C-alpha positions in Angstrom: 34.6 -51.3 33.4 33.6 -47.8 34.1 32.1 -45.3 31.8 31.9 -41.5 31.2 29.1 -39.7 32.9 26.2 -39.3 30.5 22.5 -38.6 31.0 20.6 -41.9 31.3 17.8 -42.2 28.9 15.5 -44.9 27.5 16.9 -46.6 24.4 14.5 -46.6 21.5 15.2 -50.1 20.5 11.8 -51.7 20.3 12.3 -52.4 16.6 15.5 -54.3 17.5 13.9 -56.2 20.4 16.3 -54.6 23.0 15.9 -52.5 26.1 18.3 -50.8 28.3 19.3 -52.4 31.5 19.1 -50.3 34.6 22.5 -49.2 35.7 23.8 -49.0 32.1 24.7 -45.6 30.7 23.1 -45.0 27.3 24.8 -43.2 24.5 23.5 -40.0 23.0 23.0 -40.8 19.4 23.3 -37.2 18.4 27.0 -37.1 19.5 28.1 -40.7 19.2 30.4 -41.5 16.3 29.7 -45.2 16.5 26.5 -47.3 16.8 26.9 -48.1 20.5 23.7 -48.1 22.4 25.2 -48.1 25.9 28.5 -48.0 27.6 30.0 -50.7 29.9 29.8 -50.5 33.7 30.4 -52.8 36.6 26.7 -52.2 37.6 25.7 -53.0 34.0 27.7 -56.3 34.1 26.0 -57.4 37.3 22.6 -56.5 35.9 23.5 -58.5 32.8 24.1 -61.6 35.0 20.9 -61.1 37.0 18.8 -60.7 33.8 20.0 -64.1 32.5 19.7 -66.5 35.4 19.1 -69.6 33.4 22.1 -68.8 31.2 24.2 -68.7 34.4 22.9 -72.1 35.5 23.6 -73.7 32.1 27.0 -72.1 31.8 28.0 -73.2 35.3 26.7 -76.7 34.7 28.8 -77.0 31.5 31.9 -75.7 33.2 31.5 -78.2 36.0 30.8 -81.0 33.5 34.2 -80.3 31.9 36.3 -79.2 34.9 34.8 -80.9 38.0 37.7 -83.4 38.2 40.2 -80.6 37.8 38.5 -78.2 40.2 38.2 -80.6 43.1 41.0 -83.0 42.4 44.7 -82.8 43.2 46.3 -84.4 40.1 49.6 -82.9 38.9 50.1 -81.5 35.4 53.5 -81.0 33.7 55.7 -78.4 35.5 53.6 -78.5 38.6 56.1 -80.8 40.2 58.8 -78.2 39.5 56.6 -75.4 40.9 56.5 -77.3 44.2 60.1 -78.4 44.3 62.1 -75.6 42.7 59.8 -72.7 43.0 62.2 -69.8 42.9 64.0 -71.3 39.9 60.8 -71.8 37.9 59.5 -68.3 38.7 62.7 -66.8 37.6 62.5 -68.7 34.3 59.2 -66.9 33.6 61.1 -63.6 33.3 63.1 -65.2 30.4 59.9 -66.5 29.0 58.6 -62.9 28.8 55.9 -63.5 31.4 57.0 -61.0 34.0 53.4 -60.0 34.6 52.5 -63.5 35.6 55.1 -63.4 38.4 54.0 -60.0 39.6 50.3 -61.1 39.6 51.2 -64.2 41.6 52.8 -62.0 44.3 49.9 -59.5 44.3 47.3 -62.1 44.7 49.2 -64.0 47.4 49.5 -67.1 45.1 53.3 -67.0 45.0 53.4 -70.0 47.4 51.8 -72.6 45.1 48.9 -74.7 46.3 47.9 -77.2 43.6 44.3 -77.7 44.9 43.6 -74.0 45.1 45.2 -73.3 41.7 42.9 -76.0 40.1 39.8 -74.5 41.6 40.7 -70.9 40.7 41.5 -71.9 37.2 37.9 -73.0 36.4 36.4 -70.0 38.3 38.6 -67.5 36.4 37.7 -69.1 33.1 34.0 -68.8 33.8 34.3 -65.1 34.8 36.4 -64.4 31.7 33.8 -66.0 29.5 31.0 -63.9 31.1 33.1 -60.8 30.5 33.4 -61.6 26.8 29.7 -62.4 26.6 28.9 -59.0 28.2 31.3 -57.3 25.7 29.4 -58.8 22.7 26.0 -58.0 24.3 26.8 -54.3 24.1 27.7 -54.2 20.4 25.3 -56.6 18.7 22.9 -55.0 16.3 20.7 -58.0 15.7 17.0 -58.4 16.5 16.2 -60.8 19.3 17.5 -61.4 22.9 21.2 -62.1 23.2 21.8 -65.0 25.6 25.2 -65.3 27.3 25.2 -69.1 27.0 25.6 -68.8 23.2 29.1 -67.7 23.9 30.0 -69.0 27.3 28.9 -72.6 26.6 31.2 -73.3 23.6 34.0 -71.2 25.1 34.4 -72.8 28.6 34.1 -76.3 27.2 36.8 -75.8 24.5 39.4 -78.6 24.6 42.0 -76.1 23.4 41.4 -74.1 26.6 41.6 -77.3 28.6 45.0 -77.9 27.2 46.1 -74.4 28.2 44.4 -74.1 31.6 45.4 -77.7 32.5 48.8 -76.2 33.3 47.6 -75.5 36.8 50.6 -73.5 37.8 49.4 -70.6 35.6 45.8 -71.6 34.7 44.1 -69.0 36.9 46.3 -66.2 35.7 45.7 -67.1 32.1 42.0 -67.0 32.8 42.5 -63.5 34.3 44.4 -62.5 31.2 41.5 -63.6 29.0 39.2 -61.5 31.1 41.6 -58.5 31.0 41.6 -58.6 27.2 37.8 -58.3 27.2 37.9 -55.4 29.7 40.5 -53.7 27.5 38.1 -53.9 24.6 35.2 -52.6 26.7 37.3 -49.6 27.8 38.2 -49.0 24.1 34.5 -49.0 23.2 33.8 -46.5 26.0 36.7 -44.4 24.9 35.5 -44.0 21.3 32.1 -42.8 22.7 33.2 -40.7 25.7 36.5 -39.4 24.4 37.7 -39.5 28.0 41.5 -39.8 28.2 41.4 -42.1 31.2 39.3 -44.6 29.3 42.1 -44.8 26.8 44.6 -45.2 29.6 42.6 -48.1 31.0 42.5 -49.7 27.6 46.3 -49.6 27.3 46.7 -50.7 31.0 44.5 -53.8 30.7 45.8 -54.8 27.3 49.4 -54.4 28.4 48.9 -56.4 31.6 47.1 -59.1 29.6 50.0 -59.4 27.2 52.5 -59.6 30.1 50.6 -62.5 31.6 50.6 -64.6 28.5 51.8 -63.2 25.1 49.2 -65.3 23.2 46.7 -62.7 24.4 47.9 -60.6 21.5 45.9 -62.8 19.2 42.9 -62.8 21.5 42.9 -58.9 21.5 43.2 -58.7 17.7 40.5 -61.3 17.0 38.2 -59.8 19.7 38.5 -56.4 18.1 37.6 -57.8 14.7 34.6 -59.5 16.2 33.4 -56.3 17.8 33.7 -54.6 14.4 31.5 -57.2 12.8 28.8 -57.0 15.4 29.0 -53.2 15.8 28.7 -52.3 12.1 26.5 -55.1 10.9 23.8 -53.8 8.6 24.3 -50.2 9.7 24.4 -48.3 6.5 24.2 -44.8 8.1 27.9 -45.1 9.1 30.2 -44.3 6.3 33.2 -46.3 5.2 35.5 -43.5 6.5 34.1 -44.0 10.0 34.7 -47.7 9.9 38.3 -47.1 8.9 38.6 -44.6 11.7 37.3 -47.2 14.1 39.9 -49.7 12.8 42.6 -47.1 13.1 41.7 -46.3 16.7 41.8 -50.0 17.6 45.1 -50.5 15.8 46.6 -47.5 17.5 45.7 -48.7 20.9 47.0 -52.1 20.2 50.4 -50.8 19.0 50.7 -48.6 22.0 49.9 -51.4 24.4 52.2 -53.9 22.7 55.1 -51.4 22.6 54.6 -50.6 26.2 54.7 -54.4 26.9 57.9 -54.7 24.9 59.5 -51.9 26.9 58.4 -53.3 30.2 59.7 -56.7 29.2 63.1 -55.3 28.3 63.2 -53.5 31.6 62.3 -56.7 33.5 65.1 -58.6 31.7 67.6 -55.9 32.5 66.7 -55.7 36.1 67.0 -59.5 36.5 70.2 -59.6 34.4 68.6 -62.1 32.0 68.0 -62.6 28.3 65.0 -64.1 26.4 64.9 -67.8 26.9 65.8 -69.8 23.7 62.5 -71.6 24.2 60.9 -68.4 23.0 63.4 -67.1 20.5 63.7 -70.5 18.8 60.0 -70.9 18.3 59.9 -68.4 15.4 61.2 -70.1 12.2 61.2 -67.0 10.1 64.7 -66.3 9.0 65.9 -69.7 10.2 64.1 -72.1 7.8 63.4 -71.6 4.1 60.2 -69.8 3.1 59.1 -72.9 1.2 59.5 -75.0 4.4 57.7 -72.4 6.5 54.8 -72.2 4.1 54.6 -76.0 4.0 54.4 -76.2 7.8 51.7 -73.5 7.9 49.6 -75.2 5.2 49.9 -78.6 6.9 48.8 -77.1 10.2 45.9 -75.3 8.5 44.8 -78.7 7.1 44.9 -80.3 10.5 43.0 -77.4 12.2 40.3 -76.9 9.6 39.7 -80.6 9.0 39.0 -81.1 12.7 41.9 -83.6 13.2 42.4 -84.9 16.7 40.5 -84.1 19.9 41.3 -80.4 20.1 39.9 -79.3 16.8 36.3 -79.9 15.5 34.7 -80.4 12.1 31.8 -78.5 13.5 34.0 -75.4 13.7 34.8 -75.6 10.0 31.1 -76.0 9.2 30.2 -72.9 11.3 32.9 -70.9 9.5 31.6 -72.0 6.1 28.1 -70.8 7.1 29.5 -67.6 8.5 31.3 -66.8 5.2 28.2 -67.7 3.1 26.1 -65.3 5.2 28.6 -62.5 4.8 28.8 -63.1 1.0 25.0 -63.0 0.7 24.9 -59.8 2.7 27.5 -58.2 0.5 25.5 -59.1 -2.6 22.4 -57.6 -1.0 24.3 -54.5 0.0 23.6 -55.0 3.7 27.3 -55.0 4.5 30.3 -53.7 2.4 33.5 -55.3 1.2 35.4 -54.1 4.2 33.2 -56.2 6.4 33.9 -59.2 4.1 37.6 -58.7 4.4 37.4 -58.5 8.2 35.3 -61.6 8.3 37.8 -63.5 6.1 40.6 -62.4 8.4 38.5 -63.6 11.4 38.2 -67.1 9.8 42.0 -67.2 9.6 42.5 -65.9 13.1 43.0 -69.4 14.6 46.1 -69.6 12.4 47.6 -66.4 13.8 50.1 -68.2 16.0 51.1 -70.5 13.1 51.7 -67.5 10.9 53.6 -65.5 13.5 55.9 -68.5 14.3 56.2 -69.9 10.8 55.5 -73.4 12.1 52.8 -75.5 13.8 52.4 -74.0 17.3 51.5 -75.8 20.5 47.7 -76.3 20.8 47.6 -74.4 24.1 48.8 -71.2 22.4 46.0 -71.1 19.9 43.7 -69.0 22.1 41.9 -67.4 19.2 40.5 -70.8 18.1 38.0 -71.2 21.0 37.2 -67.5 20.8 36.3 -67.7 17.1 34.4 -70.9 17.7 32.2 -69.3 20.3 31.8 -66.1 18.3 30.7 -68.0 15.2 27.9 -69.6 17.4 26.9 -66.2 18.6 26.8 -64.6 15.2 24.9 -67.4 13.5 22.3 -67.6 16.3 21.7 -63.9 16.3 21.6 -63.7 12.5 19.1 -66.5 12.4 17.0 -64.8 15.0 17.2 -61.6 12.9 16.0 -63.6 9.9 12.9 -64.8 11.7 12.3 -61.5 13.4 13.3 -62.7 16.9 10.6 -65.4 17.2 10.7 -67.2 20.5 10.8 -70.6 18.9 14.2 -69.7 17.3 15.6 -68.8 20.7 14.7 -72.1 22.2 16.1 -74.1 19.3 19.3 -72.0 19.4 19.8 -72.6 23.1 19.3 -76.3 22.7 21.8 -76.5 19.8 24.3 -74.4 21.7 23.9 -76.6 24.7 24.4 -79.8 22.6 27.5 -78.4 21.0 28.9 -77.4 24.4 27.9 -80.8 25.9 29.9 -82.7 23.2 33.0 -80.5 23.9 32.6 -80.9 27.7 32.7 -84.7 27.3 36.2 -84.3 25.7 37.4 -81.9 28.3 36.2 -84.2 31.1 37.9 -87.1 29.5 41.2 -85.2 29.3 41.1 -84.5 33.0 39.9 -88.0 33.8 42.9 -89.3 31.9 45.1 -87.0 33.9 43.6 -88.2 37.2 44.1 -91.9 36.3 47.6 -91.3 35.1 48.4 -89.4 38.3 47.1 -92.3 40.4 49.2 -94.7 38.4 52.3 -92.4 38.6 52.0 -92.3 42.4 51.9 -96.1 42.5 54.9 -96.4 40.1 56.8 -93.9 42.3 56.2 -96.1 45.3 57.3 -99.2 43.4 60.5 -97.3 42.4 61.0 -96.2 46.0 60.7 -99.9 47.2 63.2 -101.0 44.7 65.6 -98.3 45.8 65.1 -99.3 49.4 66.1 -102.9 48.5 69.5 -101.5 47.4 70.2 -100.5 51.0 69.9 -96.8 50.6 69.4 -95.2 54.0 69.9 -91.5 53.3 68.1 -90.3 50.2 69.5 -86.7 50.5 73.0 -88.0 49.6 71.8 -89.9 46.5 71.4 -88.6 43.0 68.6 -90.1 41.0 68.7 -90.5 37.2 65.9 -91.7 34.9 66.8 -93.1 31.5 64.1 -93.4 28.7 60.4 -93.2 29.7 57.7 -95.3 31.0 54.6 -95.6 28.7 51.3 -94.8 30.3 49.1 -97.8 31.1 45.9 -95.9 32.1 42.7 -97.7 31.0 40.4 -98.1 28.1 38.3 -95.0 29.1 41.3 -92.7 28.8 42.7 -90.9 25.8 45.8 -92.4 24.5 49.1 -90.6 24.6 49.2 -89.9 20.9 45.8 -88.1 21.2 46.9 -85.8 24.0 49.0 -82.7 24.1 50.9 -82.3 27.4 47.9 -82.1 29.8 46.7 -85.6 30.8 50.0 -87.4 30.2 51.9 -89.5 32.7 54.8 -87.5 34.1 56.9 -90.7 33.8 56.2 -90.6 30.0 57.1 -87.0 29.4 60.7 -87.1 28.2 62.2 -84.7 25.7 65.8 -85.6 26.7 67.5 -87.5 29.6 68.1 -84.1 31.3 64.5 -83.0 31.1 63.1 -86.4 31.8 65.2 -86.8 34.9 64.4 -83.3 36.1 60.6 -83.9 35.8 60.6 -87.5 37.3 63.0 -86.7 40.2 60.8 -83.7 41.1 57.8 -85.9 41.1 59.4 -88.5 43.2 60.3 -85.8 45.7 56.9 -84.3 45.9 55.7 -87.8 46.8 57.8 -87.6 50.0 61.4 -88.4 48.8 64.5 -86.3 49.0 66.8 -87.3 46.1 69.2 -84.9 44.5 69.0 -83.7 40.8 71.7 -85.0 38.5 74.2 -82.8 36.8 75.1 -83.0 33.1 78.3 -85.1 33.7 76.3 -87.4 36.0 73.7 -87.9 33.3 76.4 -88.7 30.7 77.9 -91.2 33.0 74.5 -92.8 33.8 73.7 -93.2 30.1 76.9 -95.2 29.6 76.0 -97.5 32.5 72.4 -97.7 31.5 73.3 -99.1 28.0 74.0 -102.4 29.6 71.1 -102.4 32.1 67.8 -104.3 31.7 64.6 -102.3 31.3 61.9 -101.7 33.9 60.5 -103.7 35.6 63.1 -106.5 35.1 65.4 -107.2 38.0 68.5 -104.9 37.8 66.6 -102.1 36.1 67.2 -100.0 39.2 70.8 -100.0 40.1 73.2 -98.0 42.4 76.5 -97.1 40.7 78.7 -95.0 43.0 76.7 -91.9 44.0 74.1 -92.5 41.3 70.8 -94.4 41.5 69.8 -95.2 37.9 66.3 -96.2 36.8 66.2 -97.6 33.3 62.8 -97.5 31.8 
């Protein structure tokens, strides 16, 4: 976040209720093509934080409210057991999953050796920093009257249940948080480029965007949605900038996105070639375009849209749909009053559809954790509506206090859900550890003396008991579930459960495919856990039949 060298001057923004922060470079309005009042700097970011101390307190409180159990606990989420037990194999699979940047960043930060407690702590910290970077980005482009408060964005963003589902994957949570921050930095560099015309700002834009995509490809949707949000704030009610200039701005952004994405694609192909790998079917099979009929795809997309916008489940909210409705109403009124043009309306409608980007790209209902543009649009809608209301009432102080309270209440309600997700995970982890010990005791009763010579096979799954304060399994995604319950197939279920048994201090071998097939035949006649005989030794196999 550096900027071109320009002469610092006082920004004449009394009419807008703004003033320039020391350390921020102001933009010469006689040479600037776009309505930016200042450029982004590291010093400006630090000043932004210092000027909003109570926002920092509220934002940190809300983060801790949602993530305290995750930050300072040591419960395991899905794939964490594999990260500990078969680290090199899991890291190598990331290349096939087109996340080569994730692996490189692990090595660069010294996080290649996985520490679950440290990963959980860094996940929450990186999320907060990323949210503050996005708040700083929007503070530099808003053209509304009244003071912009970071908590308007940070509160709803860091307490999003969708992000909890994503970042709950502790093995990559911190790095995804960094990727979210890099997307914001890329957009800051892009804003500085359109003002300064410095080539190296363009280079930094491409660099940060490409790295962000390589860490987690869903950042593509975050970058696109973020750029559209910047457009809305930057050109809001700014009639002196022609339609042609707005199209130029969109063209510049689209150009940098295409360059960054193409560079990512080339780098990904190189990574696959170097490692002698191909794209994992998990990635290639997700896209249903060309595999299913168009009718089936459109039906899947429409059903997912109905779930998302109706606020179905714990990850989506009816409040979000209400905010979008108000957002569109305001845009339509502004178009009729000639405050904004039809182009702004089109961009706004696209923004309202941005949470559906992954569904449209894949042609099916995506995993909740990949819908990164949902929490971004949620938080942006709060920012826009608060700033528009402040503008309507000429920046009156009472409006600010009401807005802060409402943003806090909204964030509080989301934090309760996030905390409960991680509470459920903690309880399930405790019960999983107890179940693992019970299984170990039953195996000891079989006379097993050398675990390293024994192959462990799990058939079926063990439903979570948890307690009445937990979310039920059908309410959760993957984060928060019992590891003994996660079973896609006998092979996957055995892999997860055996790894978990081993990180609890055991040394059992993983089963091969022929061994699994043999175990399934034997298990068909076995009683189910916890009945006597539900744990049996057959030759070189120890079979646990849930």
